[in-house]
C-alpha positions in Angstrom: 36.6 7.8 37.5 33.0 7.2 36.6 31.4 4.0 37.2 30.3 2.0 33.9 27.6 0.2 35.7 24.2 1.6 35.2 22.3 2.8 38.1 19.2 1.3 39.2 17.3 4.4 38.1 18.8 4.1 34.7 17.8 0.6 34.4 14.2 1.4 35.3 14.0 4.1 32.7 15.4 1.8 30.1 12.9 -1.0 31.1 10.0 1.6 30.8 11.4 2.7 27.4 11.4 -0.8 26.4 8.0 -1.5 27.4 6.6 1.6 25.6 8.6 0.5 22.4 7.1 -3.3 22.8 3.6 -1.6 23.2 4.1 0.5 20.2 5.4 -2.4 18.2 2.6 -4.6 19.2 0.2 -2.0 17.9 1.9 -1.8 14.4 2.1 -5.5 14.2 -1.7 -5.7 14.7 -2.0 -3.8 11.5 -0.5 -6.8 9.7 -3.0 -9.2 10.9 -5.3 -8.7 7.8 -4.1 -9.7 4.1 -5.7 -6.6 2.5 -3.6 -4.4 4.7 -0.3 -6.3 3.7 -1.4 -6.2 0.2 -2.0 -2.3 0.4 1.6 -2.0 2.0 2.9 -3.6 -1.1 0.9 -1.6 -3.5 2.4 1.6 -2.0 6.1 0.1 -2.2 6.7 2.2 -5.3 5.2 5.4 -4.2 1.8 7.1 -3.4 -1.5 5.9 -5.1 -5.0 7.2 -4.9 -7.9 5.1 -3.3 -9.2 4.7 -6.8 -6.0 3.3 -8.2 -5.9 0.8 -5.2 -9.4 -0.1 -5.5 -8.7 -1.2 -9.0 -5.4 -2.9 -8.5 -6.7 -4.8 -5.5 -10.2 -5.5 -6.7 -12.0 -4.7 -3.7 -14.6 -2.1 -3.0 -13.9 1.4 -2.1 -15.7 1.2 1.3 -13.8 -2.0 2.2 -10.6 -0.6 1.2 -11.2 2.8 3.0 -12.0 1.0 6.3 -8.5 -0.7 6.2 -6.7 2.5 4.9 -8.0 4.2 8.1 -6.6 1.5 10.3 -3.2 1.9 8.5 -3.4 5.6 8.8 -4.4 5.5 12.6 -1.4 3.2 13.2 1.0 5.4 11.5 1.7 3.3 8.7 0.5 5.4 6.0 0.0 9.3 5.4 -2.1 11.2 3.1 -2.4 14.3 1.1 -5.5 15.5 -0.8 -5.5 17.1 -4.4 -9.0 18.1 -5.3 -11.4 15.3 -4.5 -8.5 12.5 -4.6 -6.7 11.3 -1.5 -3.2 10.0 -2.1 -1.7 7.5 0.3 1.8 6.6 0.8 4.0 4.7 3.2 5.3 6.7 6.1 8.5 4.3 6.2 9.2 2.1 3.2 11.1 -0.3 5.8 7.6 -1.7 6.4 7.9 -3.4 3.0 11.1 -5.1 4.0 9.5 -6.3 7.2 6.6 -7.8 5.3 9.0 -9.5 2.9 11.1 -10.8 5.8 8.0 -12.4 7.4 6.9 -13.7 4.0 10.3 -15.3 3.3 10.0 -17.0 6.8 6.8 -18.4 6.1 7.7 -19.7 2.8 10.7 -21.4 4.2 8.5 -23.0 7.0 6.0 -24.1 4.4 8.8 -25.8 2.3 10.2 -27.4 5.5 6.8 -28.8 6.4 6.3 -30.1 2.9 9.6 -31.7 2.8 8.7 -33.5 6.3 5.6 -34.6 5.0 6.9 -36.0 1.8 9.6 -37.8 4.0 6.8 -39.3 6.2 4.9 -40.5 3.1 8.1 -42.1 1.6 8.9 -44.0 4.9 5.5 -45.8 5.0 
Protein backbone atom coordinates (compact mmCIF):
# COMPACT_ATOMS: atom_id res chain seq x y z
CA UNK A 1 0.00 0.00 0.00
CA UNK A 2 1.37 3.43 -1.00
CA UNK A 3 1.82 6.06 1.66
CA UNK A 4 -0.49 9.06 1.45
CA UNK A 5 2.16 11.23 3.05
CA UNK A 6 4.06 13.46 0.73
CA UNK A 7 7.77 12.93 0.62
CA UNK A 8 10.13 15.69 1.70
CA UNK A 9 11.21 16.03 -1.94
CA UNK A 10 7.58 16.52 -3.05
CA UNK A 11 7.12 19.18 -0.36
CA UNK A 12 10.23 21.04 -1.53
CA UNK A 13 9.08 20.90 -5.16
CA UNK A 14 5.63 22.17 -4.13
CA UNK A 15 7.15 25.00 -2.09
CA UNK A 16 9.40 26.04 -4.99
CA UNK A 17 6.39 25.96 -7.30
CA UNK A 18 4.40 28.08 -4.86
CA UNK A 19 7.26 30.58 -4.63
CA UNK A 20 7.39 30.87 -8.41
CA UNK A 21 3.63 31.45 -8.55
CA UNK A 22 3.90 34.09 -5.79
CA UNK A 23 6.66 35.88 -7.75
CA UNK A 24 4.57 35.84 -10.92
CA UNK A 25 1.49 36.98 -8.99
CA UNK A 26 3.46 39.89 -7.51
CA UNK A 27 4.66 40.87 -10.99
CA UNK A 28 1.10 40.91 -12.34
CA UNK A 29 -0.17 42.78 -9.26
CA UNK A 30 2.44 45.51 -9.83
CA UNK A 31 0.64 46.21 -13.11
CA UNK A 32 -2.40 47.31 -11.10
CA UNK A 33 -0.51 50.03 -9.23
CA UNK A 34 -1.44 52.73 -11.74
CA UNK A 35 -5.03 53.92 -12.27
CA UNK A 36 -4.60 54.26 -16.04
CA UNK A 37 -3.64 50.62 -16.40
CA UNK A 38 -6.73 49.59 -14.46
CA UNK A 39 -8.83 51.83 -16.70
CA UNK A 40 -7.27 50.18 -19.77
CA UNK A 41 -8.23 46.75 -18.45
CA UNK A 42 -11.83 47.92 -18.08
CA UNK A 43 -11.73 49.44 -21.58
CA UNK A 44 -10.74 46.07 -23.01
CA UNK A 45 -13.42 44.17 -21.10
CA UNK A 46 -15.72 43.93 -24.13
CA UNK A 47 -13.09 43.17 -26.73
CA UNK A 48 -10.10 44.58 -28.47
CA UNK A 49 -9.52 48.25 -29.14
CA UNK A 50 -6.97 50.23 -31.07
CA UNK A 51 -4.61 52.64 -29.40
CA UNK A 52 -6.49 55.55 -31.01
CA UNK A 53 -9.84 54.30 -29.69
CA UNK A 54 -8.41 54.09 -26.18
CA UNK A 55 -6.73 57.51 -26.43
CA UNK A 56 -10.12 59.01 -27.22
CA UNK A 57 -12.05 57.03 -24.60
CA UNK A 58 -9.51 57.58 -21.81
CA UNK A 59 -8.68 61.19 -22.74
CA UNK A 60 -4.91 60.73 -22.49
CA UNK A 61 -2.06 61.33 -24.91
CA UNK A 62 -0.95 58.56 -27.22
CA UNK A 63 2.64 58.44 -25.89
CA UNK A 64 1.41 58.28 -22.29
CA UNK A 65 -1.03 55.47 -23.09
CA UNK A 66 1.55 53.58 -25.15
CA UNK A 67 3.96 53.62 -22.21
CA UNK A 68 1.35 51.94 -20.00
CA UNK A 69 0.23 49.53 -22.70
CA UNK A 70 3.83 48.34 -23.00
CA UNK A 71 3.90 47.62 -19.26
CA UNK A 72 0.66 45.64 -19.57
CA UNK A 73 2.05 43.77 -22.56
CA UNK A 74 5.35 42.95 -20.85
CA UNK A 75 3.42 41.55 -17.88
CA UNK A 76 1.36 39.33 -20.16
CA UNK A 77 -1.89 41.10 -19.34
CA UNK A 78 -2.64 42.21 -22.91
CA UNK A 79 -1.72 40.95 -26.35
CA UNK A 80 -1.69 42.73 -29.68
CA UNK A 81 -2.31 42.28 -33.35
CA UNK A 82 -1.47 44.68 -36.13
CA UNK A 83 -3.66 45.59 -39.09
CA UNK A 84 -2.00 48.11 -41.36
CA UNK A 85 -0.83 50.96 -39.18
CA UNK A 86 -3.21 50.16 -36.30
CA UNK A 87 -2.33 48.09 -33.27
CA UNK A 88 -5.25 46.32 -31.62
CA UNK A 89 -5.03 45.41 -27.94
CA UNK A 90 -7.03 42.75 -26.13
CA UNK A 91 -6.93 41.14 -22.71
CA UNK A 92 -5.09 37.87 -22.57
CA UNK A 93 -7.46 36.67 -19.82
CA UNK A 94 -10.79 38.37 -19.08
CA UNK A 95 -10.71 37.11 -15.49
CA UNK A 96 -8.48 40.11 -14.80
CA UNK A 97 -11.57 42.30 -15.10
CA UNK A 98 -13.22 40.21 -12.38
CA UNK A 99 -10.12 40.58 -10.21
CA UNK A 100 -10.22 44.37 -10.66
CA UNK A 101 -13.92 44.47 -9.85
CA UNK A 102 -13.42 42.33 -6.74
CA UNK A 103 -10.69 44.66 -5.47
CA UNK A 104 -12.85 47.70 -6.23
CA UNK A 105 -15.78 46.14 -4.35
CA UNK A 106 -13.57 45.48 -1.33
CA UNK A 107 -12.31 49.07 -1.37
CA UNK A 108 -15.82 50.52 -1.71
CA UNK A 109 -16.94 48.42 1.27
CA UNK A 110 -13.97 49.64 3.31
CA UNK A 111 -14.76 53.27 2.45
CA UNK A 112 -18.40 52.80 3.43
CA UNK A 113 -17.41 51.23 6.76
CA UNK A 114 -14.97 54.07 7.43
CA UNK A 115 -17.64 56.66 6.60
CA UNK A 116 -20.13 54.98 8.95
CA UNK A 117 -17.52 54.85 11.70
CA UNK A 118 -16.68 58.52 11.20
CA UNK A 119 -20.37 59.41 11.29
CA UNK A 120 -20.80 57.39 14.49
CA UNK A 121 -17.88 59.22 16.12
CA UNK A 122 -19.26 62.62 15.09
CA UNK A 123 -22.71 61.70 16.43
CA UNK A 124 -21.30 60.57 19.78
CA UNK A 125 -19.64 63.93 20.44
